[in-house]
N, C-alpha and C positions, 0 to 999 in steps of 0.2 A: 460539561462539554470540554473536550480536549482537542485543540487545533494543532496539527503537526505540519511542518514543512520539512520533509525528510531530505537529507543530503543525497547527492548522487553517488558518492564513493561508498562501496560496501563496508569498509572498515568504519567509516563515520556513521553509517546506518546502524551498525551494531551498538554503538554508544547511544544512539537515539532509542533503539528498541529496549535497551536496558533501563533507560530513564522512564520510558513508557511503562515497563513492567513495575518499576518502583511506585509510580503514581497509581497504577491500577490496583496494586496490592494494598494501598492505603485507603482506597475508596470502594473496597469490595462490598457487595450487597447493595449497591446503589445503581440507579439507572444512569448509564454513561453513553455519550456519543463521542466517538473519536472520528474526526474528519480532517481534511486538509489534502496536501499533496504528498503522497508516500513515495513518489518517484519509483514506482514498482508496478510491474504487470504481474498479476497473480496467475492468469491463465491466458492461453492464446486467443480466446474469444474477446479479450479486452484490447486486442491489437489489430490494426489493419495495415497491411503492407510490411515489407521488410522481413527480416528473420526474427523468430521468437527466441530470445536468449533468456535462460533462467538466471535470475539474479541470485547470487550466493546467499543473500540475506532473506530470500523468500521463505525459507524454512522457519526463520525466526518469527516473522509476522504470522505465519500459519500456526505456529505453536502458541503464540500469544492469543490469537483469535480463539483457538480451541480452549486454552486454559481459562480464559475469562469470558467464554461464551459470547464472543463478539461476532456479529454478522456483517458480511460484505453486502451492502445494499447498492444495487446498480442505479445509475442515473435514471430519472423518470422520463426526461426528454432527451433523446439522443444517446448514443452509445459511447462516443469518444469525447474526452474533454480537452484534448491537447493534440496539436499537430506541429511537426517541425518543418512543414512546408517543403519537404523534399520533392524534387522533380524526378520523374522517371517512372519506369514500369512498377506497378504495384503487384506484389506477389501475394 
């Protein structure tokens, strides 16, 4: 099991993604769970309210997921795991 807390800044995310690729390449052909806080929204369905901005490092994690056959498993109870408690109209 690999637990990640991904930085918010996209340049720092690239460093983290490269580290993840290094680890995954060392444990190929094993069952692996990657979890944690990726600080990333992969698609608009994962977001409620506000604008959907594509994170520049999103392609990196999608490539890693495809290369290592990783699956994005949605939460079992509830859809959203975080809220910044913003006030105002939800879009």
